[in-house]
C-alpha positions as a printed NumPy array, in Angstrom:
array([[ 45.839, -23.318, -19.881],
       [ 44.18 , -21.1  , -17.28 ],
       [ 44.482, -20.616, -13.522],
       [ 42.506, -18.626, -10.948],
       [ 44.583, -17.842,  -7.864],
       [ 43.373, -17.581,  -4.287],
       [ 44.076, -13.823,  -4.18 ],
       [ 42.413, -13.091,  -7.521],
       [ 45.218, -13.754,  -9.976],
       [ 44.152, -15.033, -13.373],
       [ 46.662, -16.701, -15.671],
       [ 45.79 , -17.761, -19.168],
       [ 48.707, -18.668, -21.335],
       [ 51.188, -21.231, -22.481],
       [ 52.664, -24.063, -20.452],
       [ 55.299, -23.049, -17.918],
       [ 56.966, -26.435, -18.214],
       [ 60.219, -25.021, -19.597],
       [ 61.064, -23.693, -16.141],
       [ 63.16 , -25.885, -13.856],
       [ 61.934, -25.903, -10.246],
       [ 63.466, -27.708,  -7.283],
       [ 61.404, -28.55 ,  -4.209],
       [ 63.286, -29.063,  -0.934],
       [ 60.704, -30.917,   1.148],
       [ 61.032, -34.075,   3.255],
       [ 57.289, -34.619,   3.744],
       [ 55.969, -37.202,   1.292],
       [ 52.484, -35.721,   1.591],
       [ 53.428, -32.133,   0.762],
       [ 56.003, -33.018,  -1.891],
       [ 53.39 , -35.159,  -3.636],
       [ 50.677, -32.502,  -3.364],
       [ 52.913, -29.702,  -4.639],
       [ 54.373, -31.754,  -7.487],
       [ 50.948, -32.908,  -8.645],
       [ 49.391, -29.434,  -8.459],
       [ 52.173, -27.655, -10.365],
       [ 52.111, -30.354, -13.03 ],
       [ 48.348, -30.212, -13.583],
       [ 48.154, -26.41 , -13.483],
       [ 51.281, -25.351, -15.38 ],
       [ 52.826, -28.558, -16.774],
       [ 55.852, -28.1  , -14.5  ],
       [ 57.89 , -31.166, -13.54 ],
       [ 59.232, -30.532, -10.046],
       [ 62.564, -31.982,  -8.896],
       [ 61.971, -33.168,  -5.326],
       [ 64.916, -33.052,  -2.905],
       [ 64.366, -34.642,   0.491],
       [ 67.583, -33.558,   2.202],
       [ 70.412, -31.054,   1.819],
       [ 72.63 , -33.444,  -0.125],
       [ 69.97 , -34.061,  -2.765],
       [ 69.312, -30.338,  -2.998],
       [ 72.982, -29.545,  -3.569],
       [ 73.193, -32.213,  -6.261],
       [ 70.081, -30.911,  -8.046],
       [ 71.378, -27.334,  -8.061],
       [ 75.01 , -28.008,  -8.955],
       [ 74.717, -30.897, -11.421],
       [ 72.193, -29.609, -13.924],
       [ 72.715, -28.306, -17.445],
       [ 71.041, -25.023, -16.459],
       [ 70.229, -23.48 , -13.058],
       [ 66.754, -23.719, -11.547],
       [ 64.443, -20.796, -12.251],
       [ 63.005, -21.131,  -8.774],
       [ 63.278, -23.176,  -5.597],
       [ 60.58 , -24.042,  -3.077],
       [ 62.089, -24.876,   0.278],
       [ 61.047, -25.911,   3.742],
       [ 63.07 , -24.154,   6.445],
       [ 64.266, -27.401,   8.016],
       [ 65.385, -30.571,   6.23 ],
       [ 67.087, -33.763,   7.431],
       [ 70.739, -32.876,   7.834],
       [ 69.834, -29.188,   7.701],
       [ 67.722, -28.632,  10.801],
       [ 68.91 , -25.04 ,  11.309],
       [ 67.979, -23.526,   7.971],
       [ 71.105, -24.591,   6.089],
       [ 69.095, -25.519,   2.971],
       [ 67.593, -22.043,   2.727],
       [ 70.976, -20.436,   3.335],
       [ 72.485, -22.618,   0.613],
       [ 69.858, -21.593,  -1.947],
       [ 70.376, -17.902,  -1.159],
       [ 74.165, -18.286,  -1.431],
       [ 73.694, -19.96 ,  -4.819],
       [ 71.476, -17.039,  -5.95 ],
       [ 68.477, -19.305,  -6.544],
       [ 65.187, -17.376,  -6.168],
       [ 63.35 , -19.128,  -3.347],
       [ 59.835, -19.407,  -1.965],
       [ 59.727, -20.697,   1.601],
       [ 57.004, -23.294,   2.259],
       [ 56.841, -23.916,   5.976],
       [ 54.586, -25.159,   8.746],
       [ 56.535, -23.554,  11.609],
       [ 56.059, -19.81 ,  11.538],
       [ 56.35 , -17.011,  14.096],
       [ 57.059, -13.297,  13.859],
       [ 60.74 , -13.899,  14.53 ],
       [ 60.766, -16.532,  11.779],
       [ 59.203, -14.069,   9.329],
       [ 61.823, -11.415,  10.073],
       [ 64.645, -13.928,   9.704],
       [ 63.548, -15.312,   6.332],
       [ 62.629, -11.908,   4.839],
       [ 66.116, -10.709,   5.759],
       [ 67.442, -13.373,   3.379],
       [ 65.801, -11.723,   0.344],
       [ 63.503, -14.61 ,  -0.432],
       [ 60.819, -14.227,  -3.101],
       [ 57.868, -15.121,  -0.878],
       [ 56.715, -17.444,   1.876],
       [ 53.643, -19.664,   2.201],
       [ 52.473, -21.223,   5.46 ],
       [ 51.157, -24.794,   5.562],
       [ 48.206, -23.905,   7.756],
       [ 45.133, -24.212,   5.533],
       [ 43.538, -26.247,   2.778],
       [ 44.5  , -23.428,   0.407],
       [ 48.23 , -23.618,   1.164],
       [ 49.206, -25.587,  -1.95 ],
       [ 47.1  , -23.359,  -4.205],
       [ 48.633, -20.273,  -2.585],
       [ 52.046, -21.753,  -3.295],
       [ 51.033, -22.458,  -6.903],
       [ 49.938, -18.838,  -7.277],
       [ 53.226, -17.571,  -5.869],
       [ 55.119, -19.778,  -8.323],
       [ 52.991, -18.589, -11.242],
       [ 53.444, -14.956, -10.313],
       [ 57.211, -15.236, -10.113],
       [ 57.505, -17.08 , -13.432],
       [ 55.232, -14.599, -15.24 ],
       [ 56.119, -11.301, -13.54 ],
       [ 58.818, -10.749, -16.159],
       [ 56.104,  -9.724, -18.612],
       [ 55.278,  -6.713, -16.395],
       [ 57.354,  -3.522, -16.747],
       [ 57.239,  -1.224, -13.691],
       [ 58.451,   2.39 , -13.55 ],
       [ 59.692,   3.761, -10.199],
       [ 59.691,   7.556,  -9.795],
       [ 61.435,   9.055,  -6.772],
       [ 63.965,  11.84 ,  -6.281],
       [ 65.706,   9.839,  -3.541],
       [ 68.422,   7.51 ,  -4.92 ],
       [ 68.067,   5.297,  -1.841],
       [ 64.302,   4.947,  -2.259],
       [ 64.671,   4.174,  -5.969],
       [ 67.314,   1.551,  -5.245],
       [ 65.249,  -0.122,  -2.507],
       [ 62.119,  -0.327,  -4.65 ],
       [ 64.09 ,  -1.545,  -7.659],
       [ 65.718,  -4.291,  -5.594],
       [ 62.404,  -5.364,  -4.121],
       [ 60.602,  -5.5  ,  -7.467],
       [ 63.465,  -7.351,  -9.16 ],
       [ 63.321,  -9.876,  -6.33 ],
       [ 59.783, -10.614,  -7.503],
       [ 61.084, -10.908, -11.104],
       [ 59.546,  -7.703, -12.49 ],
       [ 61.267,  -5.674, -15.205],
       [ 61.973,  -2.193, -13.869],
       [ 62.922,   1.299, -14.955],
       [ 63.632,   4.229, -12.644],
       [ 63.34 ,   8.003, -12.898],
       [ 64.672,  10.671, -10.544],
       [ 61.949,  13.172, -11.351],
       [ 58.64 ,  13.62 , -13.148],
       [ 60.111,  14.99 , -16.384],
       [ 62.387,  11.981, -16.794],
       [ 59.473,   9.681, -15.938],
       [ 57.332,  11.161, -18.717],
       [ 60.173,  10.619, -21.183],
       [ 60.587,   6.989, -20.136],
       [ 56.847,   6.405, -20.462],
       [ 56.843,   7.894, -23.951],
       [ 59.642,   5.551, -25.043],
       [ 58.297,   2.469, -23.227],
       [ 54.608,   1.93 , -24.015],
       [ 54.793,  -1.503, -22.388],
       [ 55.062,  -0.01 , -18.879],
       [ 52.061,  -1.333, -16.969],
       [ 52.58 ,   0.2  , -13.535],
       [ 54.04 ,   3.45 , -12.201],
       [ 55.028,   3.713,  -8.54 ],
       [ 55.646,   7.359,  -7.703],
       [ 56.582,   9.409,  -4.686],
       [ 54.326,  12.411,  -4.194],
       [ 56.936,  14.908,  -2.899],
       [ 59.319,  15.742,  -5.77 ],
       [ 60.929,  19.083,  -6.636],
       [ 59.878,  19.688, -10.241],
       [ 56.649,  17.805, -10.89 ],
       [ 55.094,  16.351,  -7.75 ],
       [ 53.321,  13.002,  -7.724],
       [ 49.882,  14.558,  -8.115],
       [ 50.83 ,  16.566, -11.208],
       [ 52.745,  13.633, -12.67 ],
       [ 49.651,  11.459, -12.251],
       [ 47.465,  14.04 , -13.972],
       [ 49.874,  14.293, -16.912],
       [ 50.093,  10.526, -17.25 ],
       [ 46.318,  10.235, -17.185],
       [ 46.039,  12.802, -19.979],
       [ 47.79 ,  10.277, -22.22 ],
       [ 47.057,   6.862, -20.753],
       [ 43.916,   5.726, -18.966],
       [ 43.616,   3.276, -16.044],
       [ 42.757,   0.527, -18.554],
       [ 46.252,   1.002, -20.022],
       [ 48.426,   1.7  , -16.991],
       [ 48.052,   1.624, -13.198],
       [ 49.545,   4.167, -10.793],
       [ 50.458,   3.671,  -7.129],
       [ 51.443,   6.691,  -5.033],
       [ 53.831,   6.355,  -2.086],
       [ 54.719,   8.645,   0.795],
       [ 56.247,   8.61 ,   4.259],
       [ 53.967,  11.471,   5.352],
       [ 51.407,  10.935,   8.101],
       [ 48.931,  13.207,   6.293],
       [ 46.035,  10.853,   5.594],
       [ 44.509,  13.231,   3.047],
       [ 47.372,  12.62 ,   0.632],
       [ 45.787,   9.366,  -0.461],
       [ 42.512,  11.153,  -1.249],
       [ 44.285,  13.836,  -3.287],
       [ 46.259,  11.215,  -5.159],
       [ 43.218,   9.107,  -6.   ],
       [ 41.346,  12.205,  -7.18 ],
       [ 44.284,  13.042,  -9.467],
       [ 43.826,   9.699, -11.228],
       [ 45.878,   7.313,  -9.114],
       [ 44.73 ,   3.772,  -8.441],
       [ 46.278,   3.118,  -5.048],
       [ 48.369,   4.68 ,  -2.296],
       [ 50.885,   3.074,   0.082],
       [ 52.53 ,   4.636,   3.139],
       [ 56.225,   4.134,   3.9  ],
       [ 57.783,   2.215,   5.528],
       [ 56.24 ,  -0.647,   3.593],
       [ 55.22 ,  -3.976,   4.994],
       [ 56.679,  -6.28 ,   2.328],
       [ 53.645,  -8.512,   2.041],
       [ 51.234,  -5.569,   1.784],
       [ 53.33 ,  -3.794,  -0.836],
       [ 53.606,  -6.901,  -3.027],
       [ 49.865,  -7.51 ,  -2.62 ],
       [ 49.053,  -3.962,  -3.778],
       [ 51.336,  -4.315,  -6.797],
       [ 49.774,  -7.675,  -7.672],
       [ 46.212,  -6.445,  -7.276],
       [ 46.772,  -3.504,  -9.613],
       [ 48.449,  -5.646, -12.237],
       [ 45.74 ,  -8.309, -11.883],
       [ 43.106,  -5.638, -12.519],
       [ 44.964,  -4.41 , -15.589],
       [ 45.319,  -7.954, -16.917],
       [ 41.593,  -8.6  , -16.504],
       [ 40.721,  -5.333, -18.265],
       [ 42.995,  -6.184, -21.174],
       [ 41.548,  -9.697, -21.415],
       [ 38.   ,  -8.338, -21.516],
       [ 38.982,  -5.79 , -24.184],
       [ 40.533,  -8.507, -26.339],
       [ 37.435, -10.676, -26.02 ],
       [ 35.227,  -7.706, -26.935],
       [ 37.298,  -7.043, -30.059],
       [ 37.057, -10.686, -31.114],
       [ 33.285, -10.796, -30.647],
       [ 32.7  ,  -7.416, -32.356]])
């Protein structure tokens, strides 16, 4: 089973049919399109709920909770976002799939700690939704290390990455980060602040690169500084990307995804080369 996403994601693996997904959508057209696409791509049987009552029944009367929900903002009997609020209250990870979208709408739904949102405004909307679903269900295979001397910054990044279903570790300084990396060879991505008291982000990157190349691990630097040359210094030290705080959620997640997608493709090519050798 393989899948090429709109943004460049490539998934090749087993069926994802063991995951239970509920779809809160009253449109027959979109519910049919989404159900069909997720079934043919990932062998997922979607439970369609056309109003709030059906959604509540699907969530509360199952032998195990849903791994993920896809929800329109407005449903019959829940015209003011009650369905989305219900899913958040029930701690069900949720992707919003909506046709009505404005800047105020974005701010309101992101404040609810949703996983992602997809807008029904193009022929690619269903495939973009499928990619978002696939990413969430498979992100657990990726282990991300966060390095920052600020407890608040570490907590915020950890919360955000766990929202996307990544496995995370955190380090308060470069020395601790190097120890975690040594004991966790499965770490695929390091997100590090550049301004730290013992080993700054540049030196940490250089030390990581002495042991693990970009084909083994990706590194994203972060900073709240307005110095635009920091990104150049970081990239020259062996980093793969650089993001300025405060993050735009969508941009940050895109950068994380792109780096992990690149690593996945490199690993796939290496495995194919070994087989053919």
